[in-house]
N, C-alpha and C positions, 0 to 999 in steps of 0.2 A: 504494500500500500504506500502511495506517495505521501511525502511530508509537505505540508503547506504552511507557510508563515506569511501573514500579511497584516497590514495596519489599515483600518477602515475608519474614516471619520464619520461619526454619527450625526444625524440632523439634530444637534443639541446646541443651544446658544453658548454653552460653556466650552464647546469644542473638545469634548471628551473623546478618547480613542478606544476602540475595541480591538484587541489583539487576539487572534485565534491561531492555534497551531495544533498539529497532531504529533504525538511522539509514541514510540514503541515499535513493535514489529522489527523491521529491518533498520529503522533509524534509531540508533542507540547513542546519539550524541546530545549534549546539552544544547538548548536553544540560547545562543549568545546574543547579548546586546539587543534584545527584542525591541525596546523602545528607542534606542539610539541616544538616550539622554536621561537625566534625572526625571523621575516620574513618581506619582502616587498611585497605589493600587486601591481601588474602591470595591471591586467585585471580582470574584473568580468562580468559574464553574468547571468542574472536572467530570467528564463523562467516561466512566470506567465500565460501561455495560458489556464490553467485549471480553472482559477478563474474569477469571474465576478466583482471583486473589485480590486483596486490597492493594491500592496504590497510594503513593504520597507525592503530591506536587511540592517540590522544594524550590523556593524562590531565593535567588542570591542578588546581592547589591554589588555587581561587578560587570565589567565589559567583557572579559574573557571567560574561558572555560573554568568552572570550579573543579577542584579536586574532590570528588565525592568521597566522603569519609574523613576528609581533612578540613575542607572549607565549611564553616558553619552557615547554614541558610538563615535568612532573615525571617522567613515564613514557611511553615510546613502545614499542608492541608491534606487530610485523609479522605479518600473515596473508597467506600466499601466494595467488596467483590461484587461485580455485576451491577453496580449502582452509580449514582451521580451525587456529587457533593457541591454545595454552594456556600461561598464565604462572602460576607458583606461587611464593609467597614465605612460608615458614613463620613468619618473624618479622614480616612485614607491611611495607608501604610506608606511612609516616605521611603523612597529608594533614591539615594544620593548620586549614584553613578549611572547605572543602567540596569534594567531587569534582565537577568539570565535565569533560566529555569530548566529543571529536569524532572522526570517522573521515575520514581524508584519503588521497589517492593518493601523497603524498610523506611520507617519514619524517624529513625534515630538521628540525632545531631552528633557528628563526629564518629559515626559508624558507617563503614562502607557498604555492607550488605550486598544485595543485588543491585547493580547500577541502574538498570532500567527494566521496565515491565515487558512481558512477552508480546502481547497484542496491543494494537493502537489504543491510545487514550487521547480524547479530544479535550483541549483546554481553551477556555475563553477568559480573557482578562479585560476588565474595564479600567482604564488608566487615564490620568490627566497630567 
């Protein structure tokens, strides 16, 4: 399955951005520099319906690739096996450099575990 990463400006007077990407399957690399600049995360949706194990979206405040198990994420969100998770923060989670993210089968901070999930997981982030 192909991996897609794009930024779409919503018809919102504040100019918020919706960032969507798919990770897993054959694509086992972190999505680097998703926003290209400092951003705030207001909403995240993780669609894990294709997997029979839970997954964790790990969000990092950096431009380059994080070292999974060494670099601590700023935010970790769990999606149950075969399920969807939604995270909302009205005041936003500040990311000072750029949003980089990966999907893993472990939710630990500072533990490597399995780098990425087996089947595709769809992620949508609402940022500004």
